[in-house]
N, CA, C and O of each residue as an XYZ file, in Angstrom:
604
protein
N     -23.998     17.880     -5.441
C     -23.466     16.778     -6.512
C     -22.515     16.904     -6.661
O     -22.074     17.863     -7.294
N     -21.838     16.051     -6.176
C     -20.445     16.050     -6.541
C     -20.445     14.472     -7.500
O     -19.923     13.426     -7.115
N     -21.171     14.680     -8.799
C     -20.420     14.074     -9.552
C     -20.596     14.237     -9.787
O     -21.685     14.809     -9.744
N     -19.454     13.989    -11.024
C     -18.621     14.045    -12.586
C     -19.190     13.297    -13.609
O     -19.279     13.828    -14.716
N     -19.636     12.034    -13.428
C     -20.610     11.474    -13.810
C     -21.439     12.338    -14.936
O     -21.567     12.111    -16.140
N     -21.891     13.268    -14.235
C     -23.834     14.583    -14.815
C     -22.941     14.647    -15.841
O     -23.633     14.270    -16.787
N     -21.485     14.958    -16.419
C     -20.706     15.731    -17.532
C     -21.124     15.063    -18.326
O     -21.130     15.588    -19.439
N     -21.548     13.963    -18.268
C     -21.763     12.622    -19.783
C     -23.079     12.224    -19.843
O     -23.450     11.058    -19.982
N     -23.932     13.394    -19.716
C     -25.376     13.524    -19.936
C     -26.142     13.785    -20.961
O     -27.169     13.311    -21.447
N     -25.198     14.909    -21.254
C     -25.889     14.955    -22.520
C     -25.467     14.620    -23.524
O     -25.926     14.894    -24.632
N     -24.161     13.725    -23.175
C     -24.042     13.082    -24.818
C     -24.681     11.858    -24.661
O     -25.156     11.111    -25.516
N     -24.617     11.737    -23.251
C     -26.081     10.142    -23.745
C     -27.108     10.122    -24.271
O     -27.557      9.405    -25.164
N     -27.665     11.235    -23.504
C     -28.942     11.770    -23.829
C     -28.631     11.732    -25.341
O     -29.203     10.777    -25.866
N     -27.388     12.999    -26.818
C     -27.534     12.227    -27.949
C     -27.628     10.603    -28.693
O     -28.124     10.346    -29.791
N     -26.833      9.400    -27.483
C     -26.648      8.506    -28.002
C     -28.446      8.467    -28.548
O     -29.147      8.533    -29.558
N     -28.528      8.284    -26.786
C     -30.601      8.683    -27.493
C     -31.552      8.688    -28.652
O     -32.336      8.039    -29.344
N     -31.003      9.784    -28.427
C     -32.427     10.061    -29.562
C     -31.947      9.910    -30.529
O     -32.492     10.519    -31.449
N     -30.890      9.183    -30.843
C     -30.038      8.424    -32.098
C     -30.927      6.913    -32.706
O     -31.366      6.416    -33.743
N     -30.832      6.721    -31.609
C     -32.117      5.574    -31.503
C     -33.186      5.964    -31.696
O     -33.670      5.398    -32.677
N     -34.064      6.918    -31.092
C     -34.770      6.986    -30.980
C     -35.367      6.740    -32.612
O     -36.393      6.192    -33.017
N     -34.040      7.519    -33.444
C     -34.621      7.779    -35.089
C     -34.659      7.314    -35.420
O     -35.622      7.284    -36.186
N     -33.652      6.093    -35.428
C     -33.239      4.878    -35.835
C     -35.350      4.205    -35.646
O     -36.119      4.205    -36.608
N     -35.673      3.829    -34.477
C     -36.630      2.902    -34.343
C     -37.800      3.708    -34.811
O     -38.857      3.079    -34.845
N     -37.852      5.253    -35.264
C     -39.164      6.132    -35.602
C     -38.484      5.265    -37.136
O     -39.013      4.207    -37.476
N     -37.238      5.880    -38.000
C     -37.107      4.930    -39.500
C     -37.460      3.774    -39.556
O     -37.433      3.188    -40.639
N     -37.884      3.144    -38.398
C     -37.701      1.114    -38.603
C     -39.550      1.222    -38.620
O     -40.250      0.228    -38.814
N     -39.931      2.170    -38.456
C     -41.330      2.077    -37.694
C     -41.483      2.931    -37.738
O     -41.025      3.904    -37.139
N     -43.066      2.636    -39.400
C     -43.481      4.734    -39.470
C     -44.246      4.475    -39.003
O     -44.846      3.415    -38.831
N     -44.449      6.284    -38.453
C     -46.253      6.027    -37.902
C     -46.255      6.042    -36.045
O     -47.006      6.654    -35.285
N     -45.212      5.199    -35.769
C     -44.517      5.179    -34.419
C     -43.888      6.220    -33.779
O     -42.788      6.332    -34.321
N     -44.041      7.263    -32.676
C     -43.354      8.523    -32.043
C     -42.416      7.014    -30.766
O     -43.167      6.266    -30.142
N     -41.418      6.911    -30.672
C     -40.630      6.944    -29.850
C     -40.419      8.035    -28.128
O     -39.348      8.043    -27.521
N     -41.326      8.615    -27.778
C     -40.962     10.090    -27.280
C     -39.667      9.639    -26.002
O     -40.134      8.819    -25.212
N     -38.871      9.847    -25.833
C     -37.959      9.644    -24.940
C     -38.625     10.262    -22.567
O     -37.985     10.603    -21.572
N     -40.431      9.997    -22.936
C     -40.683     10.294    -21.297
C     -40.760      9.793    -20.100
O     -39.819      9.536    -19.350
N     -42.045      9.630    -19.885
C     -41.846      9.088    -18.385
C     -40.764      8.794    -17.738
O     -39.701      9.399    -17.885
N     -40.950      7.835    -16.963
C     -39.242      7.067    -15.614
C     -38.347      7.797    -16.665
O     -37.672      8.638    -16.070
N     -38.049      7.790    -18.217
C     -36.160      7.646    -17.988
C     -36.156      9.115    -18.296
O     -35.035      9.550    -18.033
N     -37.076     10.203    -18.816
C     -36.709     11.339    -18.558
C     -37.312     11.667    -16.427
O     -36.797     12.098    -15.395
N     -37.662     11.517    -16.548
C     -38.541     11.859    -15.305
C     -36.549     11.794    -14.259
O     -36.343     12.870    -13.697
N     -35.603     10.954    -14.101
C     -35.335     10.212    -13.531
C     -34.392     11.040    -13.973
O     -33.769     11.546    -13.039
N     -33.850     11.563    -15.610
C     -32.445     12.173    -14.939
C     -33.063     13.985    -15.195
O     -32.503     15.075    -15.070
N     -33.973     13.714    -15.457
C     -33.656     15.033    -14.832
C     -34.081     15.546    -13.494
O     -34.465     16.694    -13.272
N     -33.975     14.597    -12.647
C     -33.640     14.259    -11.121
C     -32.120     14.217    -10.996
O     -31.287     14.651    -10.201
N     -32.117     13.602    -11.972
C     -30.305     13.562    -12.150
C     -29.156     15.214    -12.013
O     -28.290     15.597    -11.226
N     -29.910     15.858    -13.474
C     -29.339     17.488    -13.918
C     -30.317     18.384    -12.402
O     -29.778     19.465    -12.162
N     -30.849     18.259    -11.997
C     -31.609     18.635    -11.215
C     -30.320     18.986     -9.898
O     -29.400     19.770     -9.666
N     -30.844     18.107     -9.457
C     -29.514     17.637     -8.396
C     -28.207     18.147     -8.719
O     -27.498     18.299     -7.724
N     -27.696     18.446     -9.786
C     -26.751     18.681    -10.189
C     -26.972     20.498    -10.462
O     -26.623     21.418     -9.722
N     -27.441     20.535    -11.349
C     -27.714     22.268    -11.289
C     -28.129     22.590    -10.107
O     -29.199     23.123    -10.401
N     -28.109     22.605     -9.821
C     -29.460     22.920     -8.053
C     -28.708     22.402     -6.537
O     -28.971     22.660     -5.362
N     -27.963     21.800     -7.004
C     -27.037     21.718     -5.746
C     -28.334     20.398     -4.721
O     -28.417     20.411     -3.493
N     -28.901     19.730     -5.349
C     -30.166     19.044     -4.783
C     -29.441     17.849     -4.094
O     -28.269     17.706     -4.443
N     -29.868     17.072     -3.288
C     -29.991     16.141     -2.484
C     -31.094     15.584     -2.508
O     -32.037     16.076     -1.889
N     -31.237     14.308     -3.309
C     -32.549     13.834     -3.916
C     -32.769     12.292     -2.982
O     -31.957     11.425     -2.657
N     -34.689     12.481     -2.678
C     -35.091     12.397     -1.875
C     -35.005     10.511     -2.846
O     -34.639     10.253     -3.992
N     -35.634      9.380     -1.487
C     -35.728      8.346     -1.842
C     -36.539      8.123     -3.314
O     -37.499      8.871     -3.500
N     -36.215      7.156     -4.353
C     -37.210      7.794     -5.726
C     -38.561      7.287     -4.836
O     -39.562      7.490     -5.524
N     -38.726      7.005     -4.212
C     -40.266      5.882     -3.956
C     -41.210      7.168     -2.882
O     -42.438      7.102     -2.920
N     -40.379      8.534     -1.763
C     -40.352      9.215     -1.797
C     -41.618      9.668     -2.121
O     -41.691      9.468     -3.334
N     -43.014     10.330     -1.623
C     -44.723     11.069     -1.958
C     -44.328     12.083     -2.583
O     -43.182     12.499     -2.415
N     -45.027     12.566     -3.265
C     -45.081     14.012     -3.269
C     -43.698     15.469     -4.205
O     -43.796     16.412     -4.990
N     -42.087     14.429     -3.067
C     -40.932     15.487     -3.211
C     -40.390     14.366     -4.050
O     -40.815     13.253     -4.359
N     -38.872     15.321     -4.412
C     -38.216     14.586     -5.642
C     -36.745     14.783     -4.303
O     -36.023     13.799     -4.140
N     -36.609     15.404     -3.903
C     -35.584     16.636     -3.475
C     -35.782     17.613     -2.308
O     -36.830     18.175     -1.988
N     -34.231     17.731     -1.573
C     -34.397     18.353     -0.877
C     -33.077     19.980     -0.523
O     -32.150     20.018      0.286
N     -33.383     20.684     -1.156
C     -31.602     22.432     -1.115
C     -31.574     22.147      0.084
O     -32.345     21.584      0.862
N     -30.543     22.625      0.148
C     -29.288     23.572      1.433
C     -30.016     23.646      2.630
O     -29.798     23.199      3.757
N     -31.471     24.697      1.855
C     -31.675     25.411      2.581
C     -32.701     24.743      3.683
O     -33.104     25.300      4.704
N     -33.083     23.183      3.150
C     -34.483     22.366      3.204
C     -35.431     22.585      2.650
O     -36.332     21.802      2.950
N     -35.712     23.383      1.874
C     -36.962     23.608      0.836
C     -37.101     22.050      0.132
O     -36.215     21.278     -0.234
N     -38.552     21.924      0.099
C     -39.416     20.298     -0.492
C     -39.367     20.112     -1.320
O     -40.423     20.745     -1.281
N     -39.172     19.752     -2.607
C     -38.640     20.356     -4.062
C     -39.337     19.159     -5.327
O     -38.656     18.317     -5.912
N     -40.876     19.382     -5.525
C     -40.455     18.313     -7.136
C     -40.180     18.779     -8.375
O     -40.245     19.900     -8.879
N     -39.802     17.519     -8.846
C     -39.235     18.338    -10.425
C     -39.601     16.628    -11.050
O     -39.524     15.447    -10.710
N     -40.216     17.881    -12.659
C     -40.557     17.707    -13.084
C     -40.385     17.340    -14.451
O     -41.181     17.719    -15.310
N     -39.516     16.712    -14.677
C     -38.965     17.073    -16.475
C     -39.834     16.127    -17.250
O     -40.520     15.133    -17.013
N     -39.337     17.249    -18.805
C     -40.101     16.864    -19.738
C     -39.783     16.984    -21.679
O     -39.782     18.030    -22.327
N     -39.641     16.142    -21.999
C     -39.229     16.270    -23.755
C     -41.393     17.423    -24.536
O     -41.771     18.396    -25.189
N     -41.952     16.164    -23.694
C     -43.524     17.081    -24.534
C     -43.958     17.994    -23.894
O     -43.570     18.234    -22.751
N     -45.074     18.849    -24.667
C     -45.714     20.647    -23.968
C     -46.718     20.263    -22.314
O     -47.901     20.562    -22.472
N     -46.453     19.772    -21.089
C     -46.780     19.723    -20.924
C     -46.324     18.463    -19.326
O     -45.438     17.629    -19.513
N     -47.106     18.533    -17.804
C     -46.941     17.453    -17.271
C     -47.535     17.380    -16.090
O     -48.454     18.177    -16.277
N     -47.630     17.102    -15.311
C     -48.368     15.820    -15.053
C     -48.174     16.134    -13.592
O     -47.174     15.567    -13.153
N     -48.668     16.692    -12.910
C     -48.739     16.350    -10.867
C     -49.285     15.893     -9.879
O     -49.734     16.816     -9.200
N     -49.571     14.448     -9.241
C     -50.621     14.535     -8.045
C     -50.901     15.002     -7.092
O     -52.045     14.935     -6.642
N     -49.878     15.642     -6.481
C     -50.145     16.386     -5.503
C     -49.725     17.396     -5.591
O     -49.005     17.497     -6.584
N     -49.886     19.105     -4.471
C     -49.595     19.938     -4.718
C     -47.684     20.151     -3.622
O     -47.703     20.039     -2.396
N     -46.439     20.415     -4.325
C     -45.239     20.752     -3.670
C     -45.044     21.317     -3.020
O     -45.889     22.185     -3.241
N     -44.218     21.821     -1.745
C     -43.608     22.795     -1.394
C     -43.024     23.854     -2.591
O     -42.960     25.083     -2.599
N     -42.673     22.952     -3.481
C     -42.013     23.887     -4.893
C     -41.491     23.050     -5.536
O     -41.056     21.960     -5.165
N     -41.509     23.814     -7.205
C     -42.192     22.934     -8.161
C     -40.615     23.149     -9.413
O     -40.139     24.101    -10.030
N     -40.308     21.812     -9.284
C     -39.038     22.384    -10.587
C     -39.798     21.718    -11.353
O     -40.526     20.726    -11.337
N     -39.390     22.635    -12.125
C     -40.914     21.794    -14.020
C     -39.127     21.937    -15.437
O     -38.474     22.979    -15.496
N     -39.019     21.550    -15.705
C     -37.320     21.392    -16.333
C     -37.536     20.489    -18.181
O     -37.599     19.261    -18.242
N     -37.614     21.364    -19.450
C     -37.963     21.202    -20.781
C     -36.368     20.338    -21.501
O     -35.441     20.792    -22.171
N     -36.735     18.583    -20.823
C     -34.384     18.302    -21.167
C     -34.811     18.431    -22.135
O     -35.953     17.987    -22.254
N     -34.074     19.202    -23.566
C     -33.508     18.992    -24.828
C     -32.992     18.384    -25.536
O     -32.375     17.464    -24.999
N     -32.895     18.442    -26.928
C     -31.888     17.088    -27.599
C     -31.228     16.973    -27.873
O     -30.943     16.155    -28.747
N     -30.089     18.142    -27.000
C     -28.767     18.158    -27.372
C     -28.740     17.876    -26.236
O     -27.732     18.375    -25.735
N     -29.303     17.341    -25.545
C     -28.651     17.688    -24.004
C     -28.907     17.967    -22.068
O     -28.933     17.462    -20.946
N     -29.051     19.266    -22.959
C     -28.887     20.695    -22.075
C     -30.473     20.719    -20.925
O     -31.480     20.840    -21.623
N     -30.661     20.666    -20.031
C     -32.005     21.887    -20.088
C     -32.804     22.715    -19.854
O     -32.342     23.151    -18.800
N     -34.340     23.706    -20.185
C     -34.543     23.954    -20.143
C     -35.645     24.388    -18.837
O     -36.696     23.873    -18.458
N     -34.769     25.726    -18.304
C     -36.048     25.765    -16.836
C     -37.172     26.568    -16.988
O     -37.259     27.794    -16.930
N     -38.437     25.309    -17.288
C     -39.889     26.068    -17.463
C     -40.443     26.794    -16.206
O     -41.376     27.592    -16.303
N     -39.746     26.448    -14.830
C     -41.093     26.772    -13.679
C     -39.863     26.553    -12.506
O     -39.336     25.584    -11.960
N     -39.728     28.017    -12.454
C     -39.033     27.436    -10.457
C     -39.869     28.185     -9.481
O     -39.701     29.386     -9.273
N     -40.826     27.421     -8.848
C     -41.547     27.953     -7.969
C     -41.990     27.315     -6.910
O     -41.868     26.141     -6.562
N     -42.877     28.827     -6.113
C     -43.834     27.576     -5.294
C     -44.731     26.506     -6.070
O     -44.847     26.479     -7.295
N     -45.284     25.720     -5.268
C     -45.494     24.826     -6.032
C     -47.236     25.144     -6.448
O     -47.811     25.097     -7.535
N     -47.805     25.523     -4.866
C     -49.642     26.493     -4.822
C     -49.691     26.957     -6.010
O     -50.752     26.825     -6.621
N     -48.634     27.577     -6.611
C     -49.365     28.331     -8.153
C     -49.300     27.615     -9.074
O     -49.992     27.859    -10.062
N     -48.361     26.395     -9.037
C     -48.441     25.687    -10.219
C     -49.813     24.734    -10.324
O     -50.589     24.330    -11.190
N     -49.603     24.634     -8.836
C     -50.792     23.340     -8.313
C     -52.137     23.397     -8.717
O     -52.732     22.475     -9.276
N     -52.886     25.148     -8.251
C     -54.244     25.460     -8.327
C     -54.013     26.397    -10.000
O     -54.807     27.324    -10.161
N     -53.027     26.157    -11.101
C     -54.050     25.847    -12.307
C     -53.995     25.037    -13.170
O     -54.293     24.831    -14.347
N     -53.559     24.632    -12.353
C     -53.634     22.631    -13.655
C     -55.224     22.403    -14.182
O     -56.224     22.934    -13.700
N     -55.177     21.675    -15.053
C     -56.791     21.282    -15.231
C     -56.699     19.885    -14.228
O     -55.840     19.281    -13.586
N     -58.234     19.780    -14.545
C     -59.007     18.795    -13.710
C     -58.106     17.409    -13.841
O     -57.235     17.032    -14.626
N     -58.923     16.695    -12.374
C     -58.185     15.588    -12.403
C     -59.010     14.546    -13.233
O     -60.207     14.488    -13.514
N     -57.935     13.741    -13.525
C     -57.873     12.708    -14.891
C     -58.077     11.517    -14.149
O     -57.919     11.640    -12.935
N     -58.353     10.523    -14.526
C     -57.772      9.507    -14.179
C     -57.326      8.278    -13.787
O     -57.845      7.220    -13.430
N     -56.019      8.783    -13.981
C     -54.499      8.769    -13.098
C     -54.619      9.032    -12.221
O     -54.461      8.187    -11.341
N     -55.051     10.648    -11.812
C     -55.145     10.384     -9.698
C     -54.130     11.991    -10.782
O     -53.625     12.107     -9.665
N     -53.736     12.669    -11.338
C     -52.787     13.346    -12.018
C     -53.713     14.584    -12.517
O     -54.789     14.380    -13.079
N     -53.281     15.687    -12.301
C     -53.594     16.843    -12.928
C     -52.372     17.212    -13.771
O     -51.184     17.169    -13.453
N     -53.011     17.629    -15.053
C     -52.267     18.551    -16.119
C     -51.789     19.852    -15.922
O     -52.341     20.424    -14.982
N     -50.451     20.864    -16.850
C     -50.419     21.740    -16.499
C     -49.264     21.840    -17.704
O     -48.312     21.061    -17.672
N     -49.406     22.960    -18.904
C     -48.860     22.561    -20.192
C     -47.637     23.491    -19.436
O     -47.590     24.209    -18.438
N     -46.591     23.020    -20.591
C     -45.457     23.905    -20.235
C     -45.444     25.990    -20.348
O     -44.684     26.721    -19.713
N     -46.687     26.503    -21.488
C     -46.743     27.623    -21.997
C     -47.347     28.577    -20.430
O     -47.137     29.790    -20.416
N     -48.006     27.975    -19.314
C     -49.296     27.612    -18.366
C     -48.423     28.031    -17.495
O     -48.701     28.848    -16.617
N     -47.031     27.390    -17.696
C     -46.113     27.634    -16.633
C     -45.101     28.535    -16.711
O     -44.508     29.001    -15.738
N     -44.826     28.869    -18.215
C     -44.062     29.717    -18.068
C     -44.220     31.121    -18.256
O     -43.434     32.036    -18.501
N     -46.018     31.006    -17.992
C     -46.313     32.172    -17.933
C     -46.708     32.624    -16.490
O     -46.470     33.799    -16.209
N     -47.362     31.719    -15.418
C     -46.478     31.667    -14.440
C     -45.187     32.180    -13.261
O     -45.135     32.576    -12.096
N     -43.839     31.762    -14.874
C     -43.032     31.884    -14.150
C     -42.932     33.665    -14.244
O     -41.985     34.122    -13.605
N     -43.512     34.347    -14.726
C     -42.546     34.934    -15.035
C     -43.057     36.154    -13.654
O     -42.602     37.287    -13.811
N     -43.738     35.983    -12.684
C     -44.373     36.602    -11.813
C     -44.367     36.215    -10.645
O     -45.148     36.549     -9.754
N     -42.615     34.776    -10.531
C     -42.491     34.655     -9.336
C     -40.744     35.093     -8.808
O     -39.670     34.577     -9.116
N     -41.028     36.078     -8.043
C     -40.249     36.872     -7.746
C     -38.419     35.912     -7.451
O     -38.434     34.745     -7.843
N     -37.910     36.096     -7.219
C     -36.091     35.728     -7.893
C     -35.700     35.000     -6.240
O     -34.793     34.169     -6.189
N     -36.363     35.346     -5.114
C     -35.755     34.988     -3.902
C     -36.555     33.671     -3.531
O     -36.084     32.789     -2.814
N     -38.200     33.624     -4.271
C     -38.823     32.225     -3.856
C     -38.377     31.023     -4.413
O     -38.693     29.890     -4.052
N     -37.263     31.501     -5.743
C     -36.726     30.678     -6.943
C     -35.612     29.635     -6.496
O     -34.965     30.323     -5.707
N     -35.161     28.716     -6.518
C     -34.107     27.184     -6.153
C     -33.572     28.231     -7.027
O     -33.881     28.667     -8.136
N     -32.335     28.582     -5.838
C     -30.747     29.293     -7.208
C     -30.230     28.602     -7.994
O     -31.313     28.706     -8.570
N     -29.442     27.756     -8.850
C     -28.507     27.383     -9.683
C     -27.702     27.666     -9.712
O     -27.285     28.802     -9.937
N     -26.945     26.350     -9.405
C     -25.282     26.546     -9.103
C     -24.705     26.104     -9.795
O     -23.536     26.081     -9.413
N     -24.890     25.534    -11.031
C     -23.237     25.142    -11.270
C     -24.385     24.923    -12.710
O     -23.953     24.510    -13.787
């Protein structure tokens, strides 16, 4: 992805956290986590840059991107301690977005491994899995099965 604007993302995330802090200061007892579509979209943009992926249209089913080798990838980004998926992807790239705007790779590998370790189907049609479980699963993923980070 040849978009130099991706370098602005860490700064913009820091600005979002300043806004969250202000909201939480003004509304004690309420939490304004940056999750959902906002975090998901940020994660997809960052993953496309760091892993040189082509993003699919946002309405695409199951997968969010395709690699240069043609692998279909679901990108999940979060700031909490779990992710949710609604179907088994070919590959899964799970990222945690940190407050400084950087990303932490939690899981990078075959979607089947993660899917088989999710919890029961929830009312919203998704299954969840903790980041700690994904980190454990990641220890057994061979490097040749991972999407290579290029940036």
